C-alpha positions in Angstrom: -126.8 -86.6 -33.4 -126.7 -87.3 -29.7 -125.2 -90.7 -29.2 -126.1 -91.3 -25.5 -129.1 -92.8 -23.7 -129.9 -91.0 -20.5 -128.1 -93.0 -17.8 -130.4 -94.9 -15.4 -129.9 -93.9 -11.7 -128.2 -96.4 -9.4 -130.6 -99.0 -7.8 -130.5 -98.7 -4.0 -129.1 -101.7 -2.3 -126.9 -102.9 0.6 -123.7 -101.3 -0.6 -121.3 -99.6 1.8 -121.5 -95.8 2.2 -118.0 -95.5 0.6 -119.0 -97.5 -2.5 -122.3 -95.7 -2.7 -120.5 -92.4 -2.7 -118.2 -93.6 -5.5 -121.2 -94.7 -7.6 -123.0 -91.4 -7.0 -120.0 -89.5 -8.2 -119.7 -91.7 -11.3 -123.4 -91.2 -12.1 -123.0 -87.4 -11.7 -120.1 -87.5 -14.1 -122.1 -89.6 -16.6 -124.9 -87.1 -16.5 -122.5 -84.2 -17.1 -121.0 -86.1 -20.0 -124.4 -86.8 -21.5 -125.4 -83.2 -21.1 -122.2 -81.9 -22.7 -122.6 -84.3 -25.7 -126.2 -83.2 -26.1 -125.2 -79.5 -26.3 -122.0 -79.9 -28.3 -122.6 -82.8 -30.6 -126.4 -83.1 -30.8 -126.6 -79.5 -32.0 -123.9 -80.2 -34.6 -125.7 -83.1 -36.2 -129.2 -81.9 -36.4 -129.6 -78.5 -34.8 -132.8 -78.0 -32.8 -135.1 -75.7 -34.6 -138.6 -74.4 -34.1 -141.1 -76.8 -35.5 -143.0 -75.7 -38.7 -146.7 -75.3 -38.7 -148.2 -78.8 -39.3 -149.1 -79.1 -43.0 -150.2 -82.7 -42.9 -152.4 -84.7 -40.6 -150.9 -87.7 -38.9 -152.8 -90.4 -37.1 -151.4 -91.5 -33.7 -151.4 -95.3 -33.3 -150.9 -96.5 -29.7 -151.7 -100.2 -29.8 -149.4 -101.6 -32.5 -147.6 -104.1 -30.3 -145.6 -104.7 -27.1 -143.3 -101.8 -28.3 -140.0 -102.9 -26.5 -138.2 -99.8 -27.9 -140.8 -97.4 -26.4 -141.3 -95.6 -29.8 -144.3 -93.6 -31.0 -146.1 -94.6 -34.2 -147.9 -92.2 -36.6 -149.5 -92.9 -39.9 -150.1 -90.7 -42.9 -153.0 -92.1 -44.9 -153.6 -90.3 -48.2 -157.1 -89.7 -49.3 -156.4 -91.9 -52.4 -154.9 -94.8 -50.4 -154.6 -97.9 -52.7 -156.6 -101.0 -52.0 -153.5 -103.0 -51.1 -151.0 -100.2 -50.4 -147.3 -100.3 -50.2 -145.8 -99.1 -46.8 -142.9 -96.7 -46.5 -141.5 -96.3 -43.0 -139.9 -92.9 -42.4 -137.3 -92.2 -39.6 -136.6 -88.6 -38.5 -133.2 -87.2 -37.5 -132.0 -86.0 -34.1 -133.9 -83.2 -32.4 -136.8 -83.8 -34.9 -140.1 -85.6 -34.5 -142.6 -87.4 -36.8 -144.6 -84.3 -37.5 -141.6 -82.2 -38.4 -140.3 -84.8 -40.8 -143.7 -85.4 -42.4 -144.2 -81.6 -42.9 -140.8 -81.0 -44.6 -139.2 -84.1 -46.2 -141.7 -84.2 -49.1 -142.7 -87.9 -48.8 -146.4 -87.1 -48.3 -146.5 -85.4 -51.7 -145.8 -88.8 -53.3 -148.0 -90.7 -51.0 -150.8 -88.5 -52.1 -149.8 -89.0 -55.8 -149.3 -92.7 -55.8 -151.5 -94.0 -52.9 -149.0 -95.6 -50.6 -149.1 -95.5 -46.7 -146.5 -93.7 -44.7 -145.5 -94.9 -41.2 -143.6 -92.3 -39.2 -141.7 -93.9 -36.2 -140.7 -91.4 -33.5 -138.3 -91.6 -30.6 -138.4 -89.2 -27.6 -136.1 -87.8 -24.9 -137.1 -90.8 -22.7 -135.1 -92.9 -25.1 -132.3 -90.5 -26.0 -131.7 -87.0 -24.6 -131.6 -85.5 -28.1 -134.4 -87.6 -29.6 -132.0 -89.7 -31.8 -132.8 -93.3 -32.7 -130.2 -95.4 -30.8 -128.5 -96.9 -33.9 -125.3 -97.6 -31.9 -127.0 -99.5 -29.0 -126.8 -103.3 -29.3 -130.0 -103.5 -27.3 -131.8 -101.5 -30.0 -130.2 -102.8 -33.1 -130.7 -106.6 -33.0 -133.6 -108.5 -34.6 -136.4 -108.8 -32.1 -135.0 -106.3 -29.7 -135.6 -102.6 -28.7 -136.3 -100.0 -31.2 -135.7 -102.3 -34.2 -138.4 -104.6 -32.9 -140.8 -101.7 -32.3 -140.4 -100.6 -35.9 -141.1 -104.1 -37.1 -144.2 -104.2 -35.0 -145.4 -100.9 -36.7 -145.1 -102.6 -40.1 -147.0 -105.6 -39.0 -149.8 -103.4 -37.6 -149.9 -101.4 -40.9 -150.2 -104.7 -42.9 -153.2 -105.8 -40.8 -155.0 -102.5 -40.0 -154.6 -101.0 -43.5 -154.7 -104.2 -45.6 -151.2 -103.3 -46.8 -149.1 -105.4 -49.2 -146.4 -107.1 -47.2 -144.3 -107.7 -50.3 -144.0 -103.9 -50.8 -142.5 -102.5 -47.6 -139.7 -99.9 -47.6 -137.8 -97.8 -45.1 -135.9 -94.5 -45.3 -134.5 -91.9 -42.8 -132.2 -89.1 -42.2 -129.0 -89.1 -40.1 -129.7 -91.2 -36.9 -132.9 -92.2 -38.8 -130.6 -93.1 -41.8 -128.4 -95.2 -39.6 -131.5 -96.9 -38.2 -132.6 -97.5 -41.8 -129.4 -99.6 -42.1 -130.4 -101.4 -39.0 -133.8 -102.3 -40.3 -132.5 -103.5 -43.7 -129.9 -105.7 -42.0 -132.0 -107.2 -39.2 -135.3 -107.6 -41.2 -134.3 -108.3 -44.8 -137.3 -110.6 -45.0 -139.6 -107.6 -44.4 -138.1 -104.7 -46.4 -138.0 -104.8 -50.2 -135.7 -101.7 -50.3 -134.4 -98.8 -48.3 -132.9 -95.3 -48.7 -130.3 -94.1 -46.3 -129.9 -90.3 -46.1 -126.7 -89.1 -44.4 -126.5 -92.3 -42.5 -124.0 -95.0 -41.6 -123.3 -98.7 -42.3 -124.9 -101.3 -40.1 -122.6 -102.5 -37.3 -120.2 -99.6 -37.5 -120.6 -98.8 -33.8 -121.6 -100.6 -30.6 -120.9 -97.8 -28.1 -120.6 -94.1 -27.8 -116.9 -93.6 -28.6 -117.0 -95.8 -31.7 -120.2 -94.0 -32.8 -118.3 -90.7 -32.9 -115.5 -92.2 -34.9 -118.0 -93.7 -37.4 -119.5 -90.4 -38.1 -116.2 -88.5 -38.5 -113.6 -89.3 -39.7 -115.4 -92.6 -40.6 -114.4 -96.2 -40.4 -112.7 -98.1 -43.3 -113.5 -101.8 -43.4 -113.3 -104.2 -46.3 -116.5 -104.9 -48.3 -116.4 -108.5 -47.1 -116.2 -107.4 -43.4 -119.0 -105.0 -43.8 -121.2 -107.6 -45.5 -120.4 -110.2 -42.9 -121.8 -107.8 -40.3 -125.1 -107.7 -42.2 -125.2 -111.5 -42.5 -124.5 -111.9 -38.8 -127.6 -109.8 -38.0 -129.8 -112.6 -39.3 -127.9 -115.9 -39.4 -129.4 -118.5 -41.7 -131.3 -116.0 -43.8 -131.3 -117.2 -47.4 -133.8 -114.9 -49.2 -133.2 -111.9 -51.4 -131.5 -108.9 -49.9 -133.1 -105.5 -49.9 -132.0 -103.0 -52.6 -130.4 -99.9 -51.1 -130.2 -96.2 -52.2 -127.5 -94.1 -50.4 -127.9 -90.3 -50.3 -125.1 -88.1 -49.1 -124.2 -84.4 -49.2 -120.7 -83.6 -50.5 -120.1 -81.0 -47.8 -121.5 -82.9 -44.8 -119.3 -82.1 -41.8 -121.2 -84.3 -39.4 -121.7 -87.7 -41.1 -118.8 -87.4 -43.5 -119.1 -88.4 -47.2 -116.8 -91.3 -46.5 -119.7 -93.1 -45.0 -121.5 -93.2 -48.4 -118.5 -95.2 -49.7 -118.6 -97.6 -46.7 -122.3 -98.1 -47.1 -121.8 -98.8 -50.8 -119.1 -101.3 -50.0 -121.3 -103.0 -47.4 -124.4 -103.5 -49.6 -122.7 -104.2 -52.9 -120.8 -107.0 -51.1 -124.0 -108.3 -49.6 -125.4 -108.5 -53.1 -122.3 -110.2 -54.4 -121.3 -107.2 -56.6 -118.0 -105.3 -57.0 -117.6 -101.7 -56.0 -117.3 -100.2 -59.4 -120.6 -98.6 -60.7 -122.1 -100.1 -63.8 -123.9 -96.9 -64.7 -123.3 -93.3 -63.9 -125.5 -90.2 -64.6 -126.6 -86.9 -63.2 -130.1 -86.1 -62.0 -132.1 -83.2 -60.7 -131.6 -79.4 -60.9 -128.3 -79.5 -59.0 -126.7 -82.3 -61.1 -126.6 -84.9 -58.3 -124.2 -87.6 -59.3 -125.8 -91.0 -59.5 -123.8 -94.3 -59.4 -125.7 -97.5 -60.0 -124.6 -101.1 -59.3 -126.6 -103.7 -61.3 -127.6 -107.2 -60.3 -126.9 -109.9 -63.0 -130.4 -109.5 -64.3 -129.9 -105.8 -64.9 -131.9 -104.4 -62.0 -130.4 -101.8 -59.7 -129.3 -103.4 -56.5 -127.3 -100.5 -54.9 -127.4 -96.8 -55.8 -125.3 -93.9 -54.5 -126.6 -90.4 -55.0 -124.0 -87.7 -54.2 -125.6 -84.3 -53.7 -123.2 -81.4 -54.5 -122.6 -78.4 -52.2 -124.9 -79.4 -49.3 -124.2 -80.2 -45.7 -126.1 -82.4 -43.3 -129.8 -82.8 -44.0 -132.5 -84.1 -46.3 -132.3 -82.7 -49.8 -135.6 -81.0 -50.9 -136.7 -78.8 -53.8 -139.8 -76.8 -52.8 -142.4 -76.3 -55.5 -145.3 -77.8 -57.3 -143.4 -79.4 -60.3 -143.5 -83.2 -60.9 -140.0 -83.6 -59.4 -140.3 -81.0 -56.6 -141.2 -81.5 -52.9 -140.5 -80.5 -49.4 -139.9 -77.3 -47.4 -136.8 -75.5 -46.2 -138.1 -73.3 -43.4 -136.7 -75.7 -40.8 -133.0 -76.7 -40.1 -131.6 -79.7 -42.0 -134.0 -79.7 -44.9 -131.8 -78.3 -47.6 -132.8 -76.8 -51.0 -131.2 -78.8 -53.7 -133.0 -81.9 -55.2 -136.3 -83.5 -54.1 -134.7 -86.7 -52.8 -138.2 -88.1 -52.0 -139.1 -88.0 -55.7 -136.1 -90.1 -56.6 -136.5 -92.4 -53.6 -140.1 -93.1 -54.5 -139.0 -94.0 -58.0 -136.2 -96.2 -56.6 -138.8 -98.1 -54.5 -140.9 -98.6 -57.7 -143.9 -96.7 -56.2 -144.2 -94.0 -58.9 -146.0 -96.2 -61.4 -143.1 -96.3 -63.8 -142.1 -99.6 -65.5 -139.2 -101.2 -63.6 -136.0 -102.1 -65.4 -137.2 -105.1 -67.5 -134.1 -107.2 -67.2 -133.8 -109.8 -70.0 -137.1 -111.7 -70.0 -139.9 -110.8 -72.4 -143.4 -110.1 -71.4 -145.8 -113.1 -71.1 -148.3 -113.3 -73.9 -151.6 -115.0 -74.2 -152.9 -113.6 -71.0 -156.6 -114.6 -70.7 -159.4 -114.6 -68.1 -160.5 -118.2 -67.6 -163.5 -117.4 -65.4 -165.0 -115.2 -62.7 -167.2 -115.7 -59.6 -168.5 -113.2 -57.1 -165.2 -113.1 -55.3 -162.5 -114.4 -57.8 -160.9 -114.1 -61.2 -159.1 -116.9 -62.9 -156.1 -116.2 -65.2 -153.9 -118.2 -67.6 -151.0 -117.2 -69.8 -148.3 -118.8 -72.0 -145.0 -119.8 -70.4 -141.8 -117.7 -70.9 -138.5 -119.5 -71.6 -136.1 -118.9 -68.7 -138.9 -117.9 -66.2 -138.7 -119.4 -62.8 -141.9 -117.7 -61.7 -144.3 -115.0 -62.6 -145.4 -111.7 -60.9 -149.2 -111.1 -61.1 -150.3 -107.4 -60.8 -153.8 -106.4 -60.0 -154.6 -102.7 -60.7 -150.9 -101.9 -60.7 -150.0 -103.7 -57.4 -148.2 -107.0 -57.2 -150.4 -109.6 -55.6 -148.8 -113.0 -56.1 -145.7 -114.8 -57.5 -146.9 -118.2 -58.8 -144.5 -120.7 -60.4 -147.0 -122.0 -62.9 -149.0 -120.3 -65.7 -152.4 -120.2 -64.0 -153.6 -118.2 -61.0 -156.9 -117.5 -59.3 -157.2 -114.1 -57.6 -159.6 -114.6 -54.7 -161.1 -112.6 -51.9 -162.5 -109.9 -54.2 -165.7 -108.0 -53.8 -168.8 -108.8 -56.0 -169.4 -106.6 -58.9 -165.9 -105.0 -59.0 -163.7 -104.5 -62.0 -159.9 -105.1 -62.1 -157.0 -104.9 -64.5 -154.3 -107.5 -64.6 -150.7 -107.6 -66.0 -148.0 -110.1 -65.6 -144.2 -110.2 -65.7 -141.8 -113.2 -65.9 -139.2 -113.6 -63.2 -135.8 -115.3 -63.5 -134.2 -117.5 -60.8 -132.8 -114.4 -59.1 -136.2 -112.8 -58.8 -135.6 -110.1 -61.5 -138.8 -109.2 -63.4 -139.0 -108.8 -67.1 -141.3 -106.6 -69.1 -145.0 -106.3 -68.2 -147.7 -108.0 -70.4 -150.6 -106.4 -72.1 -153.3 -105.6 -69.6 -156.5 -107.6 -69.4 -159.7 -106.6 -67.6 -162.2 -108.7 -65.6 -165.3 -108.0 -63.5 -166.5 -110.3 -60.7 -170.1 -111.4 -60.8 -172.8 -110.4 -58.3 -173.9 -107.1 -57.0 -171.4 -104.4 -55.9 -170.8 -104.1 -52.2 -173.1 -101.8 -50.3 -171.6 -99.1 -48.1 -172.9 -96.9 -45.3 -171.3 -93.9 -43.5 -172.7 -93.1 -40.1 -171.7 -92.7 -36.5 -171.3 -95.8 -34.3 -174.6 -95.2 -32.6 -176.4 -95.2 -35.9 -174.5 -98.3 -37.1 -175.6 -100.2 -34.0 -179.2 -99.1 -34.3 -179.3 -100.2 -38.0 -177.9 -103.6 -37.1 -174.6 -103.2 -38.9 -172.6 -103.3 -35.6 -172.9 -104.6 -32.1 -171.7 -103.3 -28.7 -169.6 -104.8 -26.0 -168.0 -103.0 -23.0 -168.8 -99.5 -24.4 -167.3 -100.2 -27.8 -168.9 -100.9 -31.2 -167.9 -103.8 -33.4 -168.6 -104.4 -37.1 -171.0 -107.3 -37.4 -169.5 -110.3 -39.2 -165.8 -109.1 -39.1 -165.9 -108.0 -35.4 -163.6 -105.1 -36.2 -163.3 -102.6 -33.3 -164.9 -99.4 -34.4 -164.1 -97.4 -31.3 -166.5 -96.0 -28.6 -170.2 -96.6 -28.9 -171.4 -93.0 -29.3 -172.4 -90.4 -31.8 -168.9 -88.8 -32.0 -167.1 -91.6 -33.9 -168.0 -92.1 -37.6 -167.0 -94.9 -39.9 -167.9 -96.2 -43.4 -168.9 -99.9 -43.3 -168.9 -102.1 -46.4 -171.3 -105.1 -46.6 -169.9 -108.0 -48.6 -171.2 -110.7 -48.5 -174.7 -110.0 -47.0 -174.5 -109.6 -43.2 -170.7 -109.2 -43.1 -169.4 -105.7 -42.5 -165.9 -104.3 -42.6 -164.5 -100.9 -41.9 -163.9 -99.1 -45.3 -163.0 -95.5 -44.3 -160.5 -95.3 -47.1 -163.1 -95.9 -49.8 -165.9 -98.1 -50.8 -166.1 -100.5 -52.5 
């Protein structure tokens, strides 16, 4: 992992020739130092390797915000994208890029299987000479600043552009991307439900280049309370729930040494108010990865450590077509062992499995109280000890009401949905899911048309302005007004059109 930004050249001014000469010599020395670190240390962390042939198609997004960290945004949208998809942000390692990580880490396998959206953030040599996220730079690791702010803007754009579920946002990454995952969890705990740090480091371990080297090897030992205070200081005044954290670490990692997994565990168990002794241990996967789980009072997993035996520095993958297999090993730092993306997807709760039910029973008496063209009313019996309830539509959580009635609005006419509910205790831990009930909104199903922008305009489904086409009613920008851009438009209600490329209705 290269730990150095490229130094900016001196700004010309009215300095004396002698002082200017000293500054020039210092700048030249800084460049030599940065180059030496790029060659000696960047290669040690994530060795540059020829990029694999692109196996997946990524969409480049260029207008996601002000982008103060100067990052690139790419999206992987599976063909079966859910109606209100979860978002998983993926952060590559040094000397890698978004395409390389998408092709090899295995996350796209589970996005295809379970319908969630993948956002790949990418840094460049303009930010860091070895294409590492700047996890050690204070200007990039504070809330609202630099690279951290750019990644937050990517999430906000995904929520808006893809109708994603803001309550189900997750982040994971390798090495420098793993360290940046720690940054995002600490600085935006209100955004991320959970994260998975692969061969990464605790938040706040380093604030400059020398301390970054020390953090990675031999590692830094701080008390759990001190580590946790660093996280709390990243967002003073935050009083909401903290993200759940999975920590993945190779036993033989010479670059980000295994000690860092222990320090990460200390940091996040203390943030959650837990001790550092695991409540459950087990082995998983074909290589007997050792799993240690730390449970919240309600029984849910707050922090998890997965120690992968016999591997060095990289993302654990297990190529193949089995249910628990994924990834590719033809590129450096993707190591054959266990499909970490499978287990991370399950930790995030995106694999469709029932979450740990905690101690609350499932609500009973769930009934549909009425339907309209655009809404479904629900009612259920109260559960003793419940502070609120989670309402799930078609497997995705849509609301957390405090009472025992809820109206799901904004639906399309003539569409069918399935609802389940779970009681939540005062800590937010969910109990078992209820028996499912079905409901169909009244009215005719939405009408859909797929055509190029020219045809949409000619048919009256879109208008033009300044050479661009806009969906009538919603005013969504459809791109250039020509015959080369094609979209699916959904009409609901009559005369109101929205872009529905991911499926209609």
